Structure formats: structure tokens, C-alpha cells
N, C-alpha and C positions, 0 to 999 in steps of 0.2 A: 890327617886321617885319624890320629888318636883322639882329636877333639870331637870328630864325628861319632866315634865309638862311645865317648862319654855321653853325648847327646842321646844316642840310641839307647844306651843303658839307662839313662834317666827316664826316657819315655816308657821303656819296658817296666822299670821299677814303679812308676806311677800307676800304670795299668794293673800291675800285679797287686799293688796295695789296695787299689779300688775294688778289684775282684774279691780279695780277702775280706775287705770291709763289708761287702754285700753278702757274700756266701757264708762267712764265719764271723758273725758279729762279736763272738767271744774273744777274738783276737784283735779287738779294736785298736789298742795302743800299738801293737806290732804293725798292723796295717798302716796306721797313721805314720809310724816311723819310716816304713818303706816308701810311702808317698813323699814324705819330707826329703828322704835321701834322693829320690828321683828329681824332685824340684831343684835340689842343690846341684846335682849333676848337670841338668839342663841349663840352669842359670850360669853355672861356671863356664860351660861351653859357649854360651852366648856372650859372656863378658870377655873371654879370651879372644874370640873371633868377632869382636863387636863391629869392626869395619865391614867385614864380609857380610855379617848378618844385616847390618843397616843397608848396605847396598842391595842385598837380595830383597829386603822388604820394600825398598824404594822403587824397585823395578815394577813394570806393568804386571808381570806374572806374579811377583811377590805380593802386590796389593790384592790381586784376585785371590791368591791362596790365603792371605791373611783374613780377608772378609769371609771366605768360606769356612775357615777354622773358627772364626768368631760366631758365625751363624750356627755351626754344628755344636759348638760349646754351649751356646744359649739354649738350643733345643734340648741337648742332653741335660743341662741343668734344670730345665722346666720339667722334663720327664722324671728326673730324680726327686725333685721337690714334690711333684704330685704323688709319687710312690711313698715318700716319707709321710705326707699328709694322710694317704690312704691307710698306712700302717697304724698311725696314731688314731685315726678316726675310722674304725672298722664298721662297715654296714653292708648288709646284703639286701638285694632287691628281689622280691618274689613276684614274677610276672605270670605265674600259673593262674589259670582261670579260677581255681578253687583255693588259692593261697595255701597250697599244700604244705609249704615249708615255712610258714609264718606261725610261730608259736604264740599262744595266748598268754596274757599276763599271769594267769593262774599257774600254768605250767612253768613259766620262767621263775615264779616265786617258789614253787616246789623245788626246782633245781637249785636255786640260790641257797635254800635252807638245807639242802642235802649234806649231811655230815658224815656219811659212811660210804664205803665202796659198794657199788652195785655191779655185779657181773652180768653182762648182757650176752647171751649165747644165741647166735643166729644160725639156725639149721637150714641153710639155703643150698639149693642146687641151681645150675644155670637154667635148666628147663625141666619142669615136672612132667613125667610120663605116666601113662596108664591112668589118666583121669578123664571124666566126661568132657566133651567139647564145651558144654555150657559153663564149665568152671575153669576153663583154660585161662581166661583173662585174670580171674581172681588170683590164681597161683603164680602166674608169670609176671604180674605187675606188683604183687604184694612185696616180693623180696627186694627189688631195687628201691621201691618207695620206702620200705622200712629202713634200709641202710642210709639213705639220704636223710630221712627224718631223725634217725639216731645220731648222725653226725651233727645235725643242727642242735640236738640236745647237748652235745659235747661243747658247743660254743658257750653254754651257760653254766657248766659245771665240769670239774675235773675228776668227779667221782665215778663216772660211768666207764667201765672197761668192756669194750665191745670185742667179741671174738667170733669170727666166721668159721663155721664147721660144715663140711659137706657130709651129710648123713650117709651117703653111699660109700664114701671113702673111709669114714670112721663110724661104722654101724654100732660099735660098742658104746661110743659116747652118746649116740642118738638113743639107743635102747635104755640107757641110764635115766633118760628124761621122758621115757614113754613114747618115743617116736619110732614106731615099729613098721610103718608102711608109708607109701608115697602120699597118702591123703593127709599126712601130718607134716609133710615137708613145708618149707618156707615159714616155719613157726619161730617165735622168739621166746626165749626163756629168761626171766629176770630172777636173779638169785643173790641172796645175802646169807649171813649166818642165821638170820631170823626166819627165813623161809624162801619158798620158790613160787613164782607165778608164771603160768604157761599162757602165751597169747598165740592162738592159731592163725593161719594165713587169712581166713575169711574175716576174722575180727580186725586184723590189720587193714584189710582192703576197705572195710566199711567205716571204722572209727579208730584209726591208728593212734592219734594223739591222746584221745580219751583213754584208750586201753593201756598205752605205754605209761602215761602219767599215773593212772590208777594202780598199775602194777608196781611202780616205784614207790608210791605211797604205802602199798600193802607190805612189800618185802622190807621196807626200811622202818616200819613200825610207826609211821606218822598217822595220827588219828584224823579221820575224815569227819566232816560235818554230816549229820544224819537227819533226814526229814522223815517224820512219822505221819502217816495218814490214819486218822481215827476211823474205826470200823465198828460194826455191830448195830447201826441205826439206819441202814439204808443209804449211807454216804456213797458218793462216787468213788469207785475203786481205782487205784493206780495200775491194777492188773487188767482192768476191763477194756477190751478193744472196741466195744460198741460205741454208739453215738453219744451216750451220756457218760462214758467212762473217762478216766484220767490217764490213760496209757501214754498219750503224747506229752502230758505234763511230766509224767515220770521219766520218760526218755530225755526230756530237756534238763531235768534235774541231774540225771546221770551224766549227761554231757557236760555239766558244770561241776563235776567231781563231787557231787553229793551222793551219799548212800540213801537209799529209799527203803522204808519198811512200813509195815502196818501195825496198828496198836489196838487191841481190844481190852478195854479197861475192866471187863468182867473177868477175863482169864488172867490178865496182868494188872492188878489193881494199883498201879503206880506208873508215873511217867518216867521212862528210863533216863538215867543221868546223861547219856550221850545224845539226848534229843536237842537238836539245834532249833528245829521248828516243828510244831504240832499243827497239822493242817486238818481242819474240820470242814469237809466239803459237802454241803447240802444235805444234812441229815433229814430223813423222812419220818423217823420214829423218835419218841422221846427217850432221853437218858433217864437212868434211875438217880436217886438222890446221892448215892455214893459216888457215881461217876461225875456228876456236877461238882461235888465237893472236891474231888481230886483235881479237876481242872481249875476250880476257883482258888484252891491253895497254890497251885502251880503258878497262876497269874499273880497272886500276892507276892510270890517269891521272885517276881520279874521273869517268869517263864515266858516263852515266845509262842504265841498262838495266832494262826491265820484263820479267821472265821469266814466262811462263804455260805450265806444263807439264801433263802428264797421267799417270795411273798406268802407261800402257804406252809412255811416251815413250822415245826413245833416251837414252844416257848423257851427251850433250853438256852439257846444263844442269847435271846433277849434277857433272860434272867442273869446270865453270866456277865453281860455287858452293862447292865443297869448300874452297878456300883461304880462303874468307870465313866459315868456321865453320858451314856448313849442309850437312846430309845429306839429299838428296832421295830419298825412298823409292820403291818400285816397286808396292806394293800399293794396294788401293782401300779407302776408308773406308766403313764401314757404321754407320748411326746409327738404331736402332730406335725412339728416343723423340723425335727432332727431325729430321724429314725431310719432303721435298716428296712427297706421295702421287702415285703408288703406289710410288715407288722408294726403298727404304731406303738406297740408295747415293747419294742426293741430299740431303746434310745441309743443314739450315737453320741459319744462324748468326744469333742474335738479338743485340740491343743489348748485353746483359751479357757477350757473348763476342767483341765487336769492340773494336779498339783504342780506348781511352777517349776520346781527343781527337776521334775521328771518330764515336762512337756516336750522337750526336744527329743528325748529318747522314745516317748510314747505319744505321737501326735494324734492318733485316732484309736478308739476302742468302741465296742458296742456290747450291750447286755440284753440278751433275750429273756425278758421277764425279770424285772428287778424291783425291789422295794426300797423305800426311803429309810435313811438313818438320821434321826433327829437328835442333835446335841442337847443336853440339859445342863443345869448348873451344878449337878452333883459329880464334880470331877475331883479325884483325890488330890490332896495338897502336893504340889511339886510336879504332878503329871501334866501333860499337855496334849490337847486334841488338835490334830492337824487334818483339815479337810483334804480329801484325796480326789474325789470325783464329784462333779456338779452337773445336773441336767440343765436344759435351757429354760428360759423364763416362761416359755409357752407350755411347759409340761405341767402335769398334775398327777396326783395319786388318788386312785379310787379303789373301793372294795366291792364295786358292783360291775366289774368289767365282764363283757360277754363277747367272744370272738365272732358271734353271728351278727352283731350290730356295730354301727360306726360309733365309737366312743364320743361322748359329749361331756363337757365340763359342767359339774354341778357345784355352784358356788356355796351351797348350804352344806354339802357333805364332803366334797373333795378337798384335798390339801394342794394348794396352788404352788407351782414352782417359782424359781429354781429350787431343786431339792438335792440334798446330799445323798449320795449312794455309796460312799466309801470314806473311811476314816483311818488314820494311823494314830496310835497312842504312844507317846514317849513316856518311859518310866521316869520316876523322880530323879534318879542320878544322871539320866541322859539329858535332862533339860538344862542343866548348868554347864553350858558349853558355848563356845563362840562359833561353832560350826552351824551354819544356817540349815543344812539339810539333815533329815533324821538319820543319824548314823546307826543307832541301835534301838529301833522301836521294839516293843514287846507285845503289842496287840495290833492287828489289822482286821478290818471288817469291810466286806463288800456285800451289798444286798442282792447278789446273784451268784450262783455257782456254775451256771451253764456256760458262761463266757470262757471258762477254762476247760470245758469238756472237749472230747475228741472232735466233735463237729465244728467247734468254733475256735479252738486253741491256736491254730495256725493262720487264722484270718486277721487282717489288719495288724494291730499291735497288741492283741490280747495276750499272746505268749510273753511279750516283753513286760507287760504289767505284772503278770503272775511271777515271773522270774525276778523282777525288780523288788517286789515285796519280800519274797523268800530270801533273796540276796541281801536285802537290808537287814533282815533278821539275823541271818547266819554269818554273813561275811563282814558286816559292818562297813562295807565298801560297795561301790558299784560292781555288780556281777557281770563278768565278761564271759560270754558263752564259748565253750569249746565245741565248734561245729563238727558234725560228722562229714569229713571230707572224703566222700566216696570217689575212688579212682575211676576215671572214665576212659573207655576205649573209644577214641574219636575217629570215625571213618568218614571219608568223603563220599557222599552218595550223589551220583550224577546220572542224569538221563542219557540215553544213547547219543542225542544231539550234542549235549554238553561235553560228553566224553570225547566225541570226534573233534570238537572244536579245541579241547585241551590238548589232544594228541597232535593235531596239525599245527596249532600255534606254538607248541613247545619245540617242534622240529623246524618250522619255517619262519617264525616271527622274528627271532634275533637276526638270522641272515638277511631277511627282508629289510630290517631297519638299517643294517650296515650298508646294504646295497643302495637304499634310498639316500642315505647320508653321502655315500660316494658320488652318486649322480648329482646331488645338489652342489657338492664341492667342485666337481668337474665343471658343471655349468657356470658357476660363479667365476672360476678361473679362466674359462674359455673366452 
């Protein structure tokens, strides 16, 4: 009887040690000692009662029990091994349709570099009252989504301190941050010693990751890359929501954590120091001499400029690019074999005619009204011209195009294709590298500005081309977009017939299957 007590105590000791090892890893050595003690007690009991144990194991019941114990032990060992592997190799799978909880590499990089504490105050209530029904989804979905997303942020940094505050239970705390009524509930406040950033519920609903990461950058004092759009000469405006505006391009840059501003060189006769990229998008009037000189000096200092010109553009861009070995033409390109219907002056550029290192990411683009860019031998020492886009061999450029007639190639006047319509220029210090892709270009030119306008920006891969160039300038790496992950309320819409089928099948289908299986089994056994 005493031997049996030793054995039971040994088993209890081993289980206790195993539980301590799993629940309190800090007591690792203590837990292992308890497990060892249990093993000693069980082994001692087995040695003392060896004959009885051997007889019990040799019996039919003993063999069955032994095999069961072995199988259970193997299964438990496999489970423990898989858990150990899962702890060492942590990975989460995001099966949501919008990848709502998958952070982009840019956000992960920001979190990895975060070196100060950021307090995140979530002013959430279980359900917001007294709001219009049209906004109910925004307020009631924004809170849970924000919490889940912020916890995902914490997987990449230990600097975020998240606090949940019910503004109805703690109105004094809510009032301190300007949350005075229910329309401001479900808001998130990011705070450090350097400042505070308020993110309301509707912003969380439409662009949570961009808003949260941008808020962290702002309150932690991390400098963001800034893109300036030149203005004052009829250029496409990033604030213009019309067909020729660049509002969609601006939104895409904001989604990629760029700041966007406009620059008038008359009122501000210098390019700001925080300019990562200067975009000159289709000017319609000429610059004055001082403006051209400011841009020319900026280019000589390896400033980064993205030129987008047009067939009928003023000569300013051509003059600025002439010293860099590029001749910007005046005519319009016609491509009768590869064009976006119905305009033969809208050539389509496919993967085989796009810069090789970008062709996988940008398989197809098109350009509604584009001119040719012809390289010359006047390239500054050390710099390198990289062709970006090439038309088909059936294309040509003409300066006598009329939309009222079918264009015909004139061998005496027209410039025969294939023709370059885009180039990247690497500065002198960037060409001495073993990296084959242009990591830090300082000039890009495309002979069309309409491809990035609101009308065409979201079509095929036009937006990818625009972002790839700006990203190459400012990031020095491939630009990964932070998408606007709008939360969706997904409702099942059924016709009356489908609703009746769903109702009847949910009630009767499972019992019917069981009944049929019973009849089949009964019939076979009969």
C-alpha cells in the first residue's frame, strides 16, 4: 500500500511540475526538479514491486493499458512539440477579405524604429447612441477594428501603451481631449511629450492604418518625406477633383505616408529643404527665367524632379533636360497596332516594353496623347540614362495629327518607332553601385501627364507607374502602398424564394440526411 502511495505521489509530482513549467516559465528549474522527483518516486515504486509490475504488464489487460498509455504519450508529445514550435515561430494568418490586420512594410518599419513611448487613448463605448442611422456602421465598427489593429501594432513594438476609456464613465478625461459629445466617441488619441494627434471614428473607418501610422510619426517627431507639386503655370493640381486633376495621385501618396504640398516659385523663390520629390505635372504656360534657374540649380545639386510633359507643352522642360542628354519632342505619337480604343494616339505599353526591373509590377500602362523623348550624347559624366517606356515598332510621331482624319505615316516628315516616351536619370554618385535597379534616381521624364490624371490614374497600372517613380525618388526602395481598408458591413441579400429555401433547409435538411442514412444502414443490415 505504501509503494502505491509513492507511485501516486510520483505521478502527481510530474503533473504538477509540467503544469508549473507551462504556466510559469520563470520557475523552470523548480518545475524540472519537481518532475525529476516524481520520476524518482515512480521508478522506485516500480523497482521495489518489479515482479508485480512485470506480471501486470504481461497480462492481456496490462498490454492494452500499456499500448494506450504509449499512444496518449506520443499524442501529448506531438501536441507539446507543435506548441513549442509555434511559440518559437510566431505567425498570424489574416483571412479577412480586405487584409484588415496585415500591416504594410512601411508601418512595420516605423514601429521598429520607434524609440519613445506613445500613449494611445481609445475613447470607446460599446454602442454609440444619438447618431443618424446612416452613420451607425461607422461608429459601431470603428471601435472594435481600431482595438484589433492597435494590438497588431503592439506585435512590432513595445512602445505603444494602449488605454481604453469610456467617455460616458469618465467625462472629465474625455473633455480634456475635446471629446464633448457622442459624435466624437470611438476616437483615438496618440500622445507623447512632443504633441497630441486626434483620430476620429470616421477616419479610422476609412483609413485606419494610414491615420494611425501617420499619427505615430507626427507625435514622435519622425520626419516624413514630402512631395511638392509645382504650381503657377497651369499644372495639374493635387487638389483638383476634375478629370484633369491629380486628386487621386495625391490620395495615393498620402496612403504611402508621404506629405503632399504645393510650391509656387514666385511666392517662394526656393525649393524647400524637406522636398523629397518635386512633381511638375503638365505645365501649360512658360516659367520665367528665375524659376527655370531655381530648378536647374536644384537638379545640379542632385535634387529629385519628376517631369510630366505633353506634346503641346512650353519649352521649359525641354530646356531643363537638354543638359542631361534628353531632347523632348513636340509631336504626338500614333500607334495603330497597340492603342487604347478608339484613339490611336493613346498608345498602350505592355510588359515587354517597360523597364525590365519594373515590368512584373507594371505589366500594362497607356498614355492618352504622348510625345517622344530622344536621348542625345550630351550626358553629364558619371550619370546614366535608363529607358523606361518604349512604344511599338509600328508607331510614329507626327506634328500634323488631326482627330478628324485617319492618321497615316509620312516617311519624309514623321519619326518612325519604336520611340522612347520615358526615361530615368541616375545621378553621378548613384551609378557606382552593384545594384542593377535604379535605387536613387534624381530625374524622371514621361512625355504625357494625362496618364496620372483622375480620369486615368486608377486604370490598368498607371497608378503603379506613378508611385513607383515617386517611391524610387523618395524611398530608395520599392514603395509598398498602404491601402485604404474601408470596413464593410456585409449583409446577405436574398430573394423571397431563396429565403424560403434557406429557412426550410436549415430546419429540415440535417434531420433528412440522418433519416436517409438510417434507412440505408437498416436496409443493408436487413
